[in-house]
TIMI-2910 file (N, C-alpha, C, CB; in pm, 1 decimal, decimal comma, always signed):
<rs>
+----------+----------+----------+----------+----------+----------+----------+----------+----------+----------+----------+----------+------+
!      n_x !      n_y !      n_z !     ca_x !     ca_y !     ca_z !      c_x !      c_y !      c_z !     cb_x !     cb_y !     cb_z ! resn !
+----------+----------+----------+----------+----------+----------+----------+----------+----------+----------+----------+----------+------+
! -29664,9 !  -2374,0 !  +2679,7 ! -29621,7 !  -2303,4 !  +2796,8 ! -29560,6 !  -2169,0 !  +2754,7 ! -29521,1 !  -2388,4 !  +2877,5 !  Met !
! -29597,3 !  -2064,3 !  +2823,5 ! -29544,8 !  -1926,7 !  +2806,1 ! -29427,8 !  -1912,9 !  +2897,9 ! -29653,1 !  -1816,1 !  +2836,0 !  Thr !
! -29331,6 !  -1829,9 !  +2859,9 ! -29220,8 !  -1798,2 !  +2940,0 ! -29244,2 !  -1662,1 !  +3003,3 ! -29093,5 !  -1801,9 !  +2859,0 !  Thr !
! -29201,6 !  -1656,1 !  +3129,0 ! -29209,4 !  -1535,7 !  +3207,1 ! -29069,9 !  -1503,7 !  +3267,2 ! -29316,9 !  -1550,9 !  +3318,3 !  Ala !
! -29050,1 !  -1375,8 !  +3283,5 ! -28926,6 !  -1338,6 !  +3350,1 ! -28950,9 !  -1318,1 !  +3504,7 ! -28868,8 !  -1207,7 !  +3284,3 !  Val !
! -28855,4 !  -1366,4 !  +3583,6 ! -28875,3 !  -1356,2 !  +3733,9 ! -28732,4 !  -1299,3 !  +3777,7 ! -28916,7 !  -1511,4 !  +3810,6 !  Leu !
! -28737,3 !  -1177,4 !  +3826,3 ! -28617,5 !  -1117,5 !  +3890,7 ! -28621,8 !  -1136,1 !  +4038,9 ! -28605,7 !   -968,3 !  +3858,6 !  Asn !
! -28530,1 !  -1203,6 !  +4086,1 ! -28506,7 !  -1224,0 !  +4232,2 ! -28376,0 !  -1186,2 !  +4279,7 ! -28526,3 !  -1360,8 !  +4268,8 !  Val !
! -28361,8 !  -1158,0 !  +4406,2 ! -28236,2 !  -1123,9 !  +4461,8 ! -28197,3 !  -1234,5 !  +4561,8 ! -28241,5 !   -984,2 !  +4527,9 !  Lys !
! -28095,5 !  -1298,6 !  +4526,8 ! -28046,4 !  -1406,0 !  +4617,9 ! -27892,5 !  -1381,9 !  +4657,5 ! -28064,1 !  -1550,3 !  +4545,1 !  Ile !
! -27864,0 !  -1456,4 !  +4761,5 ! -27723,1 !  -1448,2 !  +4811,5 ! -27618,2 !  -1491,5 !  +4701,3 ! -27707,1 !  -1541,1 !  +4940,0 !  Asp !
! -27504,7 !  -1423,5 !  +4698,3 ! -27404,8 !  -1444,9 !  +4608,7 ! -27361,6 !  -1595,8 !  +4611,0 ! -27292,3 !  -1351,5 !  +4639,1 !  Gly !
! -27340,5 !  -1649,5 !  +4729,1 ! -27294,6 !  -1788,6 !  +4741,2 ! -27400,0 !  -1889,2 !  +4676,9 ! -27270,7 !  -1823,0 !  +4895,1 !  Asp !
! -27528,5 !  -1859,0 !  +4704,7 ! -27627,8 !  -1936,3 !  +4643,7 ! -27630,8 !  -1927,9 !  +4489,3 ! -27755,1 !  -1896,5 !  +4698,6 !  Leu !
! -27600,4 !  -1822,5 !  +4437,1 ! -27586,3 !  -1803,6 !  +4286,3 ! -27478,9 !  -1872,9 !  +4232,9 ! -27569,5 !  -1665,4 !  +4247,1 !  Lys !
! -27377,1 !  -1897,0 !  +4308,6 ! -27250,0 !  -1961,0 !  +4267,7 ! -27287,2 !  -2125,1 !  +4278,9 ! -27114,3 !  -1909,1 !  +4374,0 !  Glu !
! -27354,1 !  -2163,4 !  +4377,2 ! -27396,7 !  -2296,2 !  +4389,3 ! -27491,1 !  -2343,2 !  +4269,5 ! -27465,9 !  -2309,7 !  +4522,2 !  Gln !
! -27578,6 !  -2242,6 !  +4243,1 ! -27675,4 !  -2264,4 !  +4136,6 ! -27598,0 !  -2275,7 !  +4001,6 ! -27782,5 !  -2146,5 !  +4132,9 !  Leu !
! -27509,6 !  -2177,4 !  +3979,3 ! -27425,9 !  -2190,3 !  +3861,3 ! -27341,1 !  -2309,3 !  +3840,1 ! -27343,8 !  -2085,3 !  +3857,4 !  Arg !
! -27285,4 !  -2349,8 !  +3959,1 ! -27210,2 !  -2479,8 !  +3966,1 ! -27296,7 !  -2606,3 !  +3920,8 ! -27160,2 !  -2501,5 !  +4115,5 !  His !
! -27424,7 !  -2602,5 !  +3980,0 ! -27510,5 !  -2718,5 !  +3955,2 ! -27548,8 !  -2717,5 !  +3804,5 ! -27640,5 !  -2715,2 !  +4049,0 !  Tyr !
! -27576,3 !  -2597,7 !  +3752,7 ! -27611,8 !  -2590,1 !  +3603,6 ! -27495,2 !  -2644,5 !  +3516,8 ! -27643,9 !  -2437,2 !  +3559,9 !  Ala !
! -27374,3 !  -2596,2 !  +3559,0 ! -27261,6 !  -2653,7 !  +3471,3 ! -27243,2 !  -2788,4 !  +3491,0 ! -27131,9 !  -2591,0 !  +3493,1 !  Glu !
! -27248,3 !  -2852,9 !  +3607,8 ! -27238,2 !  -2998,6 !  +3623,7 ! -27335,3 !  -3073,1 !  +3540,5 ! -27257,4 !  -3036,9 !  +3764,6 !  Val !
! -27458,7 !  -3022,3 !  +3543,5 ! -27576,2 !  -3091,9 !  +3482,9 ! -27590,0 !  -3044,3 !  +3336,5 ! -27711,7 !  -3061,9 !  +3565,8 !  His !
! -27495,2 !  -2973,0 !  +3275,0 ! -27506,2 !  -2931,1 !  +3138,7 ! -27624,0 !  -2852,9 !  +3102,8 ! -27502,2 !  -3041,0 !  +3057,0 !  Asn !
! -27662,5 !  -2760,3 !  +3195,9 ! -27792,2 !  -2682,3 !  +3173,2 ! -27753,2 !  -2538,1 !  +3178,8 ! -27908,7 !  -2715,1 !  +3284,0 !  Glu !
! -27847,8 !  -2455,3 !  +3137,6 ! -27827,2 !  -2311,5 !  +3145,9 ! -27863,7 !  -2276,3 !  +3290,9 ! -27915,5 !  -2229,6 !  +3037,5 !  Thr !
! -27821,3 !  -2153,4 !  +3332,6 ! -27853,6 !  -2110,8 !  +3465,5 ! -28015,2 !  -2108,7 !  +3474,5 ! -27785,0 !  -1964,4 !  +3496,5 !  Leu !
! -28074,8 !  -2059,8 !  +3379,1 ! -28223,1 !  -2045,7 !  +3373,5 ! -28293,4 !  -2177,1 !  +3385,3 ! -28266,0 !  -1979,2 !  +3244,7 !  Ser !
! -28243,0 !  -2276,2 !  +3303,0 ! -28312,7 !  -2417,0 !  +3307,1 ! -28293,2 !  -2479,8 !  +3443,9 ! -28252,0 !  -2519,0 !  +3194,0 !  Ala !
! -28167,0 !  -2467,7 !  +3499,3 ! -28142,4 !  -2528,6 !  +3622,7 ! -28219,2 !  -2470,3 !  +3733,0 ! -28005,9 !  -2523,7 !  +3652,0 !  Ala !
! -28239,0 !  -2331,9 !  +3727,7 ! -28318,3 !  -2267,5 !  +3833,1 ! -28466,3 !  -2313,7 !  +3817,4 ! -28305,8 !  -2107,8 !  +3824,7 !  Thr !
! -28521,2 !  -2323,2 !  +3693,6 ! -28658,0 !  -2357,1 !  +3672,6 ! -28669,5 !  -2503,1 !  +3717,9 ! -28702,8 !  -2334,9 !  +3522,0 !  Gln !
! -28589,1 !  -2601,0 !  +3696,0 ! -28607,7 !  -2736,8 !  +3732,2 ! -28607,8 !  -2760,9 !  +3881,0 ! -28505,5 !  -2817,0 !  +3669,7 !  Ser !
! -28514,6 !  -2679,8 !  +3940,0 ! -28500,5 !  -2686,7 !  +4094,6 ! -28621,4 !  -2628,7 !  +4167,0 ! -28372,0 !  -2607,1 !  +4143,3 !  Leu !
! -28664,1 !  -2517,2 !  +4119,0 ! -28790,8 !  -2456,9 !  +4165,9 ! -28900,1 !  -2551,4 !  +4154,0 ! -28825,2 !  -2332,9 !  +4090,9 !  Leu !
! -28918,5 !  -2609,7 !  +4034,4 ! -29022,7 !  -2707,1 !  +4005,0 ! -29020,8 !  -2819,1 !  +4103,1 ! -29008,1 !  -2761,2 !  +3866,2 !  Gln !
! -28901,8 !  -2877,7 !  +4121,3 ! -28884,5 !  -2994,3 !  +4212,4 ! -28919,3 !  -2955,1 !  +4354,7 ! -28738,4 !  -3048,9 !  +4207,0 !  Leu !
! -28880,0 !  -2834,4 !  +4397,8 ! -28909,6 !  -2794,8 !  +4533,4 ! -29056,7 !  -2769,0 !  +4563,8 ! -28833,5 !  -2675,3 !  +4564,5 !  Ala !
! -29132,0 !  -2707,1 !  +4454,6 ! -29260,0 !  -2694,8 !  +4469,2 ! -29344,2 !  -2820,3 !  +4475,6 ! -29298,3 !  -2617,6 !  +4374,3 !  Leu !
! -29302,1 !  -2924,5 !  +4392,7 ! -29367,5 !  -3051,8 !  +4381,9 ! -29348,2 !  -3119,3 !  +4526,3 ! -29303,8 !  -3141,5 !  +4257,6 !  Glu !
! -29228,2 !  -3119,7 !  +4576,4 ! -29200,9 !  -3175,1 !  +4691,2 ! -29275,3 !  -3117,2 !  +4811,1 ! -29067,7 !  -3169,1 !  +4706,5 !  Arg !
! -29292,6 !  -2995,8 !  +4814,3 ! -29368,1 !  -2916,5 !  +4906,6 ! -29508,8 !  -2957,2 !  +4913,4 ! -29360,0 !  -2776,8 !  +4872,5 !  Ala !
! -29566,0 !  -2977,3 !  +4791,3 ! -29705,7 !  -3004,4 !  +4777,8 ! -29733,0 !  -3152,1 !  +4828,3 ! -29750,8 !  -2983,3 !  +4626,8 !  Ala !
! -29647,4 !  -3240,7 !  +4792,6 ! -29659,1 !  -3383,1 !  +4832,6 ! -29641,1 !  -3411,9 !  +4984,2 ! -29556,5 !  -3463,0 !  +4756,6 !  Thr !
! -29554,9 !  -3332,1 !  +5044,2 ! -29520,3 !  -3357,7 !  +5186,4 ! -29639,9 !  -3316,8 !  +5269,0 ! -29389,8 !  -3278,5 !  +5232,2 !  Glu !
! -29710,2 !  -3214,2 !  +5225,9 ! -29833,7 !  -3171,0 !  +5318,1 ! -29778,2 !  -3095,6 !  +5445,6 ! -29925,5 !  -3308,8 !  +5369,7 !  Gly !
! -29853,6 !  -3109,7 !  +5540,7 ! -29828,1 !  -3041,2 !  +5666,4 ! -29739,5 !  -3125,4 !  +5762,5 ! -29961,6 !  -3007,2 !  +5733,8 !  Val !
! -29636,1 !  -3063,6 !  +5820,0 ! -29546,0 !  -3140,1 !  +5907,6 ! -29614,8 !  -3132,2 !  +6050,8 ! -29389,8 !  -3077,5 !  +5906,5 !  Ser !
! -29573,1 !  -3215,6 !  +6127,8 ! -29616,4 !  -3220,1 !  +6263,0 ! -29587,3 !  -3093,2 !  +6332,1 ! -29554,9 !  -3331,6 !  +6333,6 !  Glu !
! -29478,7 !  -3035,2 !  +6320,6 ! -29445,5 !  -2909,0 !  +6385,3 ! -29532,6 !  -2793,3 !  +6345,4 ! -29306,7 !  -2874,8 !  +6357,1 !  Gly !
! -29602,9 !  -2798,3 !  +6239,0 ! -29679,1 !  -2683,7 !  +6182,2 ! -29825,8 !  -2690,4 !  +6242,3 ! -29680,9 !  -2690,3 !  +6016,6 !  Glu !
! -29865,5 !  -2807,8 !  +6302,3 ! -29995,0 !  -2827,4 !  +6358,4 ! -30001,9 !  -2763,9 !  +6490,0 ! -30029,0 !  -2970,0 !  +6367,9 !  Val !
! -30104,5 !  -2677,8 !  +6507,3 ! -30138,1 !  -2618,1 !  +6638,8 ! -30231,2 !  -2707,9 !  +6713,6 ! -30201,7 !  -2478,9 !  +6623,2 !  Asp !
! -30180,8 !  -2773,8 !  +6814,6 ! -30250,8 !  -2864,1 !  +6896,5 ! -30304,7 !  -2820,5 !  +7021,6 ! -30174,7 !  -2964,3 !  +6921,5 !  Ser !
! -30302,6 !  -2683,8 !  +7042,5 ! -30357,0 !  -2622,3 !  +7166,1 ! -30503,7 !  -2656,7 !  +7175,7 ! -30336,8 !  -2466,2 !  +7167,7 !  Gln !
! -30546,5 !  -2675,1 !  +7299,8 ! -30672,6 !  -2703,0 !  +7348,3 ! -30734,2 !  -2834,0 !  +7278,3 ! -30759,3 !  -2579,1 !  +7327,3 !  His !
! -30658,4 !  -2927,4 !  +7236,8 ! -30707,9 !  -3047,1 !  +7177,0 ! -30690,5 !  -3170,9 !  +7270,8 ! -30636,8 !  -3069,1 !  +7044,4 !  Thr !
! -30635,0 !  -3152,4 !  +7399,7 ! -30614,7 !  -3255,1 !  +7485,3 ! -30753,0 !  -3295,7 !  +7544,6 ! -30513,0 !  -3215,3 !  +7589,4 !  Glu !
! -30763,1 !  -3431,5 !  +7580,3 ! -30884,4 !  -3479,7 !  +7636,0 ! -30879,6 !  -3432,4 !  +7775,7 ! -30901,4 !  -3633,0 !  +7624,1 !  Glu !
! -31018,0 !  -3399,0 !  +7826,9 ! -31026,6 !  -3366,3 !  +7967,4 ! -31036,8 !  -3488,3 !  +8042,3 ! -31140,1 !  -3277,0 !  +7998,7 !  Glu !
! -30950,8 !  -3496,9 !  +8140,1 ! -30956,0 !  -3610,2 !  +8222,0 ! -31005,7 !  -3566,0 !  +8365,5 ! -30816,1 !  -3679,2 !  +8225,1 !  Leu !
! -31119,8 !  -3610,3 !  +8392,9 ! -31184,1 !  -3582,2 !  +8514,7 ! -31179,6 !  -3705,1 !  +8618,0 ! -31327,3 !  -3541,8 !  +8482,6 !  Ser !
! -31165,8 !  -3673,9 !  +8742,9 ! -31156,9 !  -3795,0 !  +8837,6 ! -31285,5 !  -3865,4 !  +8828,3 ! -31127,9 !  -3755,3 !  +8990,8 !  Pro !
! -31289,9 !  -3986,9 !  +8867,4 ! -31419,5 !  -4062,2 !  +8875,1 ! -31504,5 !  -4015,1 !  +8994,8 ! -31392,6 !  -4216,9 !  +8887,5 !  Leu !
! -31631,1 !  -4024,7 !  +8960,4 ! -31726,9 !  -3991,7 !  +9065,0 ! -31744,7 !  -4093,1 !  +9164,9 ! -31852,8 !  -3963,0 !  +9010,3 !  Thr !
! -31785,0 !  -4063,2 !  +9288,2 ! -31804,9 !  -4172,9 !  +9391,7 ! -31897,8 !  -4283,9 !  +9338,1 ! -31867,2 !  -4113,1 !  +9525,8 !  Pro !
! -31989,8 !  -4259,4 !  +9257,1 ! -32079,1 !  -4362,3 !  +9202,8 ! -32008,7 !  -4446,9 !  +9111,6 ! -32195,9 !  -4305,3 !  +9134,9 !  Lys !
! -31913,5 !  -4397,2 !  +9022,6 ! -31837,7 !  -4468,5 !  +8936,3 ! -31737,2 !  -4563,4 !  +9001,5 ! -31774,2 !  -4378,2 !  +8852,2 !  Glu !
! -31674,9 !  -4496,5 !  +9113,5 ! -31583,4 !  -4584,4 !  +9194,6 ! -31649,5 !  -4695,6 !  +9257,4 ! -31515,9 !  -4509,4 !  +9299,9 !  Ile !
! -31777,4 !  -4684,4 !  +9313,6 ! -31850,6 !  -4786,7 !  +9377,3 ! -31886,4 !  -4901,5 !  +9276,0 ! -31975,8 !  -4726,2 !  +9440,6 !  Lys !
! -31919,8 !  -4861,9 !  +9152,5 ! -31947,3 !  -4957,8 !  +9044,8 ! -31821,8 !  -5032,8 !  +8998,3 ! -32009,7 !  -4885,4 !  +8926,7 !  Ala !
! -31710,9 !  -4980,2 !  +9010,2 ! -31580,5 !  -5043,4 !  +8970,5 ! -31548,4 !  -5138,7 !  +9086,0 ! -31459,3 !  -4932,7 !  +8946,1 !  Leu !
! -31568,4 !  -5106,4 !  +9207,2 ! -31532,8 !  -5183,8 !  +9327,4 ! -31614,7 !  -5321,4 !  +9311,6 ! -31571,9 !  -5099,3 !  +9469,6 !  Arg !
! -31747,3 !  -5299,2 !  +9270,1 ! -31847,8 !  -5408,9 !  +9271,8 ! -31786,5 !  -5506,8 !  +9163,4 ! -32008,3 !  -5355,5 !  +9234,8 !  Arg !
! -31756,5 !  -5457,2 !  +9049,8 ! -31699,9 !  -5529,1 !  +8928,6 ! -31575,4 !  -5606,3 !  +8971,5 ! -31662,6 !  -5426,1 !  +8809,7 !  Leu !
! -31493,7 !  -5539,2 !  +9046,4 ! -31358,8 !  -5608,8 !  +9088,5 ! -31387,4 !  -5716,3 !  +9191,5 ! -31251,3 !  -5502,4 !  +9152,9 !  Leu !
! -31481,1 !  -5702,7 !  +9281,8 ! -31520,7 !  -5801,7 !  +9376,6 ! -31578,2 !  -5919,3 !  +9303,4 ! -31619,5 !  -5745,6 !  +9476,0 !  Lys !
! -31656,0 !  -5901,8 !  +9203,7 ! -31701,0 !  -6016,1 !  +9134,3 ! -31612,9 !  -6105,1 !  +9058,9 ! -31788,5 !  -5977,5 !  +9053,6 !  Lys !
! -31501,9 !  -6038,5 !  +9023,1 ! -31385,5 !  -6102,3 !  +8945,4 ! -31309,1 !  -6201,0 !  +9040,1 ! -31280,8 !  -5986,4 !  +8888,7 !  Arg !
! -31309,0 !  -6175,3 !  +9177,3 ! -31236,3 !  -6261,6 !  +9264,2 ! -31291,7 !  -6396,3 !  +9289,6 ! -31220,4 !  -6199,0 !  +9384,7 !  Lys !
+----------+----------+----------+----------+----------+----------+----------+----------+----------+----------+----------+----------+------+
</rs>
């Protein structure tokens, strides 16, 4: 594995949280950042698409009223059941 440098600008509070995480887990800031990014990417890949991200426009079934012929056939069926 080759190492690459990634320069990112993050909020100061987030950097402090990351620094604290690294300290608690006895890791360098770089190692903690890498492991957390890897975890986040793996989780995003396995979770797939959430329901809120799906565009369901124009996917509803069209409900049309019954035709007179269909109503007549249903009435016949219901009469036979009596």
